[in-house]
N, C-alpha and C positions, 0 to 999 in steps of 0.2 A: 504494500500500500504506500502510495506517495502522498505526503502531506507537506504543505508549505510551512516549514518551521523557522523561516527567516525571522529573526527577532527573538527566537527561543520559545520556550514553553512557559505557560502559567500554571502553577500547581498549587492547589489549595486543599488542605485537610482539616476537617472539623469533626468534633466528637458527635456521636449519635447516642440518644438516650435509650431507645428500644430498637433492637434489630432481631428479626426472626433468625432461625437457623441459617447459617451461611450456605449450607447445601441446598436450601430452598430458593436461593437467589441465582443459581446457575443458569446460564443461557442453554437452551435445548440443543443448539448446534455450535460446534467450536467453542465449548466452554473453557474458561480460564480459571484454574483453581490451584491453590496451594493450601493444604489442610492437614492438621494433625491434632488429636485430642480436643476437638471442638474449637480450635483456633486456626487462624490463617487469613487468606485473602481470596476474594472472588473478583474477577475482572470482567468488564463489559465494554463493547464497542472498541475494538482495536484502533488506535490512533496512528501509531507508528509501528511498522514491522520492518526490522532490519535483518537481512540474511547474510550469512557468512559461510565460507567453505574453504577447504584447503588446510594445509598444515598450520597456518597462522590464524585459524578461525577464532581462537580464544583471545589472542593478542589484538586482533582487529576488532573484536567485540568490545574488549576493555577500552580500547582507544576511542571507539565510536561512542561508548557510554559516557566516558569522561567528557567528551565534547558536548554531548546533549546535556549532561548534568551541569556543566560549567556555565551554560547560557540560560538555565532555567531559573525562573523567579518563583521561589517556593515559600509558601506561608503554611506552616504546620503547627496547629494548635494542640496536637496530641503528642508528638515526639516519641514514638515507639518504633521498634523494628517493623518495617513494612509501611510506615506512614510516609507522607510526602511523595516525591518522585520515586517510582519503582517500575521495574520491568520484569515480566515473566520470561524465562528462557529455557531452551532445550538445545543440546549440542550433539552432533553426530559422534559415534564411537570412533570412526576412522576418518582421516582427512580425505580419503578417496571416496567417501560415501556420496551417492547420488542425491540423497536427501539433505537439504541445507540445514545448518544450524540457524537459530533464530532468537532474537530478542523482540518482545512485544510489549509496547506501552499502551495500556487501555485508557479510554477517556474517563471511565468511572471505575473505582475500586471500593469495595466494602470489605472492611477487615475487623478482626477481633483478636485481642491478645490480653491476657491477664485480667479479664473482666471488663476491659475498655473496648468500645466499638467506635468505628469511625467511617467516614466517607471521604474519598479523595476524588477531586475533579481535575482533569488535565486537559488543556486546550492550547493551541498555538497563540502566541501573543497577538498575531494578526487577526484573530477572532475576538470581537468585542463581547464582553460578558460582565454582568454586574458581579460584585464580590460574592463569594459563596458564604451564605449565612447558615446557621443551624436550621432555620426554617426551610430554606431552599434545599439544603441537604436532605431533610426529611421528606420533602416533596419528591426529590429525585429517587429516594429510596422507595417511596410508595409506587412510583412508576415502574421500578424494577420488580417489585412484588407483584404488581398487576401483570406485567409481561411474563413473569415466571408461571402464571396460571395456565398459559397456553402450552399444552403438551402434544408431543408427537407420538409415534408408535413405540412401544416398548421393544427393544431389540431382543430377538431370540435367535442366537447364532450357534450353528454347529461347526466347531473348529475341527479341521482334519489336517493330515500331513501336508506340509509345505514343501519348500525346496529341499530340506534335509529330512529324509524319511527316517523311520526308526532303524531300519537296516543300515542306512547310510550313517546314522549317528553311531551305532555300535561299531561299525568299521572305522569311523574316524577316531573313536576313543582308543581302539586297539592300535591304530597307527600312531596316535599320540604317545601311548605308553612305550611303544618301540623307540620313538625318538627321544623320549625321556631316558630310557635305559641305555641309550648310546651316549648320553651326556650332552646332547645338543641343547636341552632345555630342562629346567627343574620342575616346572609346573606350567600347564597351559589350560585355559578355560575355554571349553567348547560348548556351543549352544545349538539348539534346533528351533524350528519355527512351526507354527500352526496357522492355517489361513481359513477364512470364512467370508461369507457375503452378508452385507447389511441391507435391510430393506430401505426403501425410500422414506425420508422423514423420520429416520430412527432418532429417538430422543436419548442422547448420551447421558442425561442426568440420572437415568435409572441405574446403569452399571456403576457410575461414579458413586452414587449414594450407597449401593451395595458394598463397594470396596471400602468406603469410608466407615461404614457401620460395622463391617466384618473385621477390619484391620485398623482400629482406632489409634494404635500406637505406631503405625507406619505413616510415612508421608504420602498422602493421596494427592495426585497431581493430574492436571490436564492442561497441556500447552500445545497448540497447533496440531491437534489430532493425536498426540502421544498421551496416553492416560494409563494410570496404574496406581499401585500402592507399594512403595518401596520401604523396606526395613532399614536401609543402609544410608546413613548420613555421610556424604563425601566430605563436606566441610561446611561449617557455619561460622560467620564472622559478625560479631557485635562489638563495636568499638575496637579495642585492641585485644579482645578475647577470641580465640579460635578453638573450635571443637570438631572432632570427627569420631565416627563409630565404624569400626572395621568388622565385617561379617564374612566368615569363611569357615566351612565345615557345617554339614547339615545332617539331620536325622529326622525320621518320621516320628510324629506324635504317637503315643501309645493309645491303645483302645480303651484302657481304664487307668485309674490313678497309679496303680503299681507298675504296670507296663510303661506308662508315660515317664515315671521317675527312672525306671531302668534304662529307657531310651536316652534320657538326658545324661545319665551317669556314663553310659557306654560312649556317648559322643565326647564327653569331657575327658575320657581316658584313651580315645582313639588315636593311635600313632599317626595314621594316615590323615585324619582331620586336623590334628594339632600341627602337623607339618604344613598342610595347606594353609592353615590360619597364620602360622608364623611368617610365611612368605608375604601374605597380604599385609600384615601389621608392619613388617619391616619396610615395605615399599612406601607406606604412608609416612612413617617416621622419617625416612630418608628424604622424602619430598618436602615435608614441612620444616625440617631442621634449619634450612637457610633463612627462613622467614621469622623464626621465633627465638626469644631469649631463653625460654624454658619450656619443657614439655613434660607432662605427667601422663603416665600410662597405667591402665589397670594392672594390678600385680600379676594376674594370670587371666587367661581367657575365661569368661563366664558363659553359662548357657542362657540364651535368650529364647523365651517361649513365645511363639506366634500361634495363631489358630490352627495352622496346617503343618508347621515344622518346628524343630529346635535348631538354633544356630549357635555356633561358637562366636562370641563377641568380645571386642576390646574397645574401651573408650579412651580417647586421647584428648588432652586439653593443653592449651599453652597461651602464651602472651606474645602478640605480634611485636616485632622490633623494627619493622621496615616500612610501616605505613602502607602495606600492600592491600589491595582490594580483594574481595572474595573471588572475582574473576581471575585475578593474578594467581591465587592459590589453586583454583580449578585447573588452570593451565598447567601448573606445576605437578598437580596430583594425578591428572588423567593420562593414561589409564592406570589404575592401581592393579596390583597383582591379583586382587579379588575378582577382577573381571577380564584380565588379560593373561597374567602368568608371570613367571620369573625365569631368566631375565626378560624384562618387558619387551624390548625390541625384538628379540628372537621369538618370544611367545606370540607376538602379533603376527609375525611372518608365518608361524605354524598355523595360526587361526586362518589366515588368508588361504593357506594351502588346503585346509581340511573342512572349512565351512563353505558350502556352495551357495551362499547368499550374502547380500549386503545387510549388515546389522542395522543400518540406519542409525536411529538415536538410541536403540536398545543398548544398555550398559554405558551410555554416555551421561554427562551431567544434566540434571533438570532441577529448576528452582527459580529463585528470584534474586535481583540485585537492587540495592537502593542507591540514592544519589551520592552518598558518601562512600560507596563501595561495600558497605555491609551486605550481607545476604545469607541465604540458606540454600544449600545445594545437596541433593540426594543423587545416588546412582540409579538410573532408570532401570529398575528391576521389577518383576511381577507386572509387566506392562504389555501394551499392545499399541500399534500404530494404526489409526483409522485414516483411510484415504478414500474419499468418495464413497463407493459402496463396498469397499474391501476392508477387512481387518486382519492384521497379522500380529500374532502373539509370539513372545520369545521366552525361552528359559534355558539356563545353562548350568554347568557345574565345573568345579576345578578338578583337573586330572593330574595325578601324581603317579609315582612309579608303581604303587600297588593298587591302583584303581581297577575295578572290575566293570567292564562295559555294561553288563546287565543292571548292576546296581546304580550306575550313573544314569541310565535311562529311566529307572524308577525315580531317581531324584528330580529329573526334569519334569516328570509327570506331577510330582508333588508341587513343584514351583509353578506349573501351569494352572494349578487349581484356582487361585484368586481370579484370574481373568476368565477361565472357563465358567466358574460359578457366576461371576458378575454378568455374563452375557447369555447364560442359559435360561 
């Protein structure tokens, strides 16, 4: 979308007294959402959409964002993460992807954090508008509520094998193990895809609400047709504080309380999963080290319980020492060993050899960035890309020397469950 922004943007954020559930404010098509634990932001009416591609897509996005933010006139009466000027973003996993990376600035944003709700209005300085008052903000909110009452058809999608069949995936895992055992690579993350067709006027609010309600502790997102619920925080930056959560190592939930605890205990002591997790944690620590004065790490990996799986998790926190933005850190971190492998460059080459499809934005960064560079970014997992009348879902797992192809296939089936359930 091309908008005349000569003269910059005018950005106004005012508090709101009463706001319905954010999920009830989603647009039926091309919704913009960043949500977790009943907090986040919903965007409406894309004002500026910037596309980026190639190996410099993160740096170009960071430079473009700094230029937009530097010329913006911002009045922020709330001053919380996500208020004022912000953009939703999603980036391709590989620089060679045919699907572009994107930053989207909406005209209207409704948000909630820590019990405080707000509305942000953004428009070019060339467009005249009276100052945004609380009364005007409430009126705009009522218009959004009214528009949200118009529903399309509930998507019912049957997802079937895509470019990577089950047989093809089993073969790829076996070939990856062979290359690991020759010493070419220590770990590689392989994925497969499922595809389906969407009916005309499919209302994407229904699957998004299902994801958000089923996985409240995950980041539920929707940006430019990429939607999902990710359990993994790539990086969050608020002021000079930086945080990340590493997930690697997976086990199925048990059928009852005892078997569930046994599954978690087995995961926590699994040599294979601990090795996989160690590669991922070290890659994040190495990437963050140049930007921080101090880093603190969980003493040992802990088991994270999700509705469908257990994960091994490690939390990382630190203090920024370089004044870097969240986009700068995204550039440094991506791709982590959790979604690529170790060594990263070699693992990505193996992925190119063994995956017969373009990952697009799957396993890439998705989230938001604010005017001062703060932001929250997840790794796009448990997700699908919607394009016109087609939906493509993705799931993958880390392969190490003792990986068993059949077990890795079962793991992908577990990881497909959020999207399969949301669209079924």
